[in-house]
N, C-alpha and C positions, 0 to 999 in steps of 0.2 A: 839497877846496879848502884850500889853506894859509891860515893865519890872516892873513898879510900880503895875500894875494889877496882874501880876504873883506873885510878892512878897506879895501882900495883900491876894491873894488866898492861898498861902502857909502858911501864918500866920494864916488865918482863919481855914484851915484844921489841922494845928498843935494844935490849941485850941479846935477844934470840929471834931476830927477824926471819930466820929460815925455819922456824918451828912449823910443824904441820898444823895448819889452821884448825882442822877438825879435831885433832888430838887436844890442842890447847882448849878449845871450846868445851869438849867433853870433861877434861880435867878440872876446869874452872867453873863448870856449870853455867856457861854463857852460850850465846849463839855464835856461829862462825862469823856472822856479820859484825858482832861486837869485837871479835878478834881482828878482823880486817880493819875496822875503824880504829883499833888500838895501835896498828902499825905506825911507824913514823910517817908523818904527812908527806915527806919527800918520796915515799915508796908507793903511795896509793892515791888514786883518783876515783871518785864514784860518780857514775852517771845514772840517769833514770831508767827504770825498767821499760818505759815506753819505746826505748830504742832497741829492744830485743831483736826484731826482724831485721832492721838495718845492720845491726852488729853481726848477726849470723850471716847475712848476705855478703858482708865484707870479708868475714873469715873464710867463707867458701871460696874466695879468690886467692887465698894465701898459699895454697899447696899443702904439703904434708905437715901436720901439726899433731900434737897429742891431746886427745880429749879424755878427761878423767871424771868418773862419777865415783864419789867416795861416800859410802854409807857406813853404818855401824857394823855391817856384816861383810862387806866386800869393798874392794877397790877395783873398778873396771877401767881399763885403759885401752884406748883405740888410737893407733898411730896411722895416719893417712889423711887424705883430703876430706874436709867436711863438705858434704854436698849442699848445693843450694836448696832453698826451701820456699814455701809459700804458706800464707795463712788461709786455712779453709776448715770449716766445720768446728771452729773453736780451738784449733791447734795450729802450731807452726809445724808443718809437715816436711821432713827431710826427704827430698824427691830423688830417691835412688833405690833401685830394686834389690841390690846386694851391697855388702859392706855395711857401712854405717847408715842406718835409716831408722825412721821412727816418727813419733808424734809428740811434740813438746807443748806443755801447757804454758805458753808464752805470757798469758795474762797474769800468771802467778809471779812473774819476774818483777821484783820491786827495785832492783838496782843492778848495775853492771860495774864491777870493780876492775880497774886496770892496775895491776900490781907488778912492780919491778923490785925484786929483792934477791938477796942471796938465798940459794936453796941447795942443800947437799953439796956445798963447797963451790957452786958455780952460780953465775948470774942467771936469773930466770925472769920471764915476763909471762904473766897469765892474765886471761880475761876470766873473771869469776862471775857467773850469773847467780844472783842472790834472790831467793824467793821471799814471799811476803811474811814468812815466819822467821826470817833471819838465817835460814839454812842456805847452803850452796847447792843449786840445782846441778851444776856441772862446771868444770873449768876447762879452758882451752889454753894449752901452753904453746908459746912460740917455739917452732921447731929448731933443731940443731943441725949444724953442718957436719962434715966428715971429721972435723977436729973437735966436735962436741961443743963448739961455740954457738951462741944464738945466731940464727940465720939473719944476716944484716937486712935483707929485703923484707922479711917478715917483721923484724923489730921496727923498721921504719913504718910499715903499714900499721902495726900495733900502736905506735905513738901518734900517727895521723888520726887513727880512729879514736884514740883517747882524747885528742885535741877537739874532735867534733862532738863526741858523746859526753865527755867529762872535762870541760875546759879547766885549766889551772885557776885557782882562786887568787 
């Protein structure tokens, strides 16, 4: 990306921090990782992909969250507890027979972004798992309480996890 394009993207994200990451990436012909990296530094911290399993195990203890997979063709949303998992046979396997389950290619995770920003008029906190191609594998949103505010207990866990995985510079 040219320095002028990067500066323009950073300016756009500073003015529109709640923009849908995947939409901005598609419109500007950049990766979602580039869009995340263009967010104001106060809104994002990036940790290494080697922390995939530890991050997923921690999230499994948070309770009800929203897990979103956003592709060019669909946006899948799951609201509920993320099950614990384990690495076996080349995958991180979500260990649950019903509800959310599956096999994740954890070795393709190149980064874990912890993003706190406004989104759709409310504060949001997400963990975005970024793959080796700069795409987002999936995102986990901190849950909301009955007043639609971020759950304080989960937000505290989110920040503690960010401190461990992606310490502030």
